[in-house]
N, C-alpha and C positions, 0 to 999 in steps of 0.2 A: 495428491499429497497424503502421506501416511499420517493419520490423526487417531491416536488412541481414543476410545470412547469417552474417557473422563475429561479429555481436553477439547472435545468438539464444541464449537460455537455455531449454532444453526440459525440464529436470529438474523434474518436478512438485513433488517434496519440497522442493527449494530455493525454488521459488516460494511454497509454503505457509509455509516458515520466514520468507521475506522479508515476506509479508503480516503474519504474527504480530509481527514485529519493527517493521514500519512500518505499524501497523494503523489510523492515522488517514488515511482515504482520502477521495476525492471521488466521490459518486454522481451520474452524469449520466443524464438522460432528456430526452425531447423532447415538446413539446405544440404542436400547430398550427404546426409549423415553427420554433418557438423553443426553444433549448436551456435546460435547467435544471440546476443543480448545487448540491449541498449537501455540506459537509465534515462527516464523521461518523466515530466510532470503529466498527471492525468486528471481529467474531470470525469465525473460519473453523472449520467443523465437518464431520464426516463423518456422513451419514445411515445408517440401518439397511441400506439397499441399496447402500451404497458411494458414493452421490452426494455431492459437495461442496457446501456451502452457506456463503454469507456471512450473518452475522446482525447486525442493528443496530436502531436505533430513531431516530425523529425527532419533533420537535414536531408536534402535530396542527395547529398554526397555520401550519405550512409548507405552502403549496399544492402543492408538488411531488408528494407521495405521492398526492394525489387524481387527478393527471393521468397516472399511470403505467399503461400497459396491460399490458406484460409485459417486453419486452427492455430491459435497462439496461446501462450501462457503469460500472464502478468502477475508479478509477485510484489506485494506491499508488506513492508516490514515495519513493526512498531518498536516500542522499547524492549530491551532485553537486558538480562543481568546474570552474572555468574553466581552460583550458590555453593558455598563450601560446606562439606559434611561436618566441619567443626562447629557449625551453627546449630546442629541438631542436639537433642537432649540425650542421645545415646549413640554408641559407636556401631560400625557395621554397614555404613552407607558410603557412597562415593559422590564426587562432585557432580553437579548438573547445571543446567541453564534454563532459566524461565524466560519466556518470550511470548509475543503476540504477532501473528502473521495471517494474511489473507492471500489465497491463490485464486486468480480469476481466469477462467477458460472461456474462449470465445472465437467468433469468426471475424477475421480481419477484413476491413473494407477501406479501400483508398478513397480519399476525398481530395480531388485535385482540380475541381472547378473553382473559378475565382470567387464566386459568392460563398460557396461552402467553406473554402479555406479562410476567407476573411471572417466569417462567423466564428470559426474555431479560434482564430487568433484573438478576436475581440472578447469572446467568452473567457478565454484563458487569462488575458490581461485583467479583465474586470474582476475575476475571481481572486487572483493573487494580489491585486492592488487594493482590494476592498479593506484589508486590515491595516493599511498604511495610514499614518497621520495625515499625510498629504498625497493622496493617490494620484498617480500619473494618469492623465486623461487619454493617453494613447495617440495623441495627435502628432503626426509627422508629415512632412511634405509628401505629396503623392509620388513624386519621382523616386524618392528614397524608399517608400513603401513598396512600390512595384519592383524595384531592384531586389529588395530583401525577400519579398514573398516568392520570387522565382527560385529561391534556394531552399524552399520548405515544402514538405509533403505532409498534408493532413490525413488523418485516418480516424475511423471509429472501429470499435470492437463490440460486436453484438454478443452480450454475455450469455453463455449457455450453462455455466455452472460456477458457483463460488464455494470455496472450502476455507474454513477458518480454524486456526488452532490457537487457543488461549492456554498455554502451559503454565499454570499458576499454582502448583502444589495442591490441586484439588484432591489428589489421592493420598494426602497426608493428614495427620491429626491436627485439630485446631492449635494444640500446644506447639507442635513443630512449625506450623505456619506462622504463628506469632513470633517464634524465635527467628525465623527467616526474615519476617517483616522488620523486626528490631535491628537485625544486623545490616539489612539492606539500607535502612535509614542512617545507620552509623557511618556508612561509606560516604554519604553526602553526594554521591554521583547522581546526575540528573536522571539517567535511565533507571538506576537502582531505586530512586525515590518513586518514579512512575510505576515500576513493577510492584513495589510495596503497596501502593494504592490499588493497583489492579488486583493483587492477591486478595486484599480486603473486599473489594467489590465482587469478586468471583466466588468468594466463600463467605456468605453472610452469617455462618455459624461461628465465625471468629469473634473473640471478645474485643 
């Protein structure tokens, strides 16, 4: 991913937290010169030797998993917002977009044994149900489970590189950033409000 120096986020723990918060990503691969992409929920875990892994599953009917040799890209997107040049204190600028994103590169590995697949499904359910008022316990009759699981392919991605871009007006003056924050808040849009907070967090010299 092209990331200008002023927008680089190199803190691995912040990237991991970002992935956990924005865990519905897009898995990209390529076959015969054609790109493939699938939107999927992901977990991120640390292996016994300290390696990081993305963990997910997809439908066996999806042809993408059959065509993956090894290297894949997974993209996680966070809040984003349009920024109008009319919000600046002077003319001579053009519109832009502030956003946060993490790109994860890694080696794709199938998990199709019964025990491994069950573990992935149970971990996924536990993770996403944990925030519910009345979490589902995941209990379904065995005959239904076995029928459903036959249609699913589990996988892990051994992470080889993570790149993050926090484009949050770091290359502008505190005065201009504060103008942008004020106008973002005025829109009332959820993503704009999140970007306003992110700009403040990324630029501690703001008032």
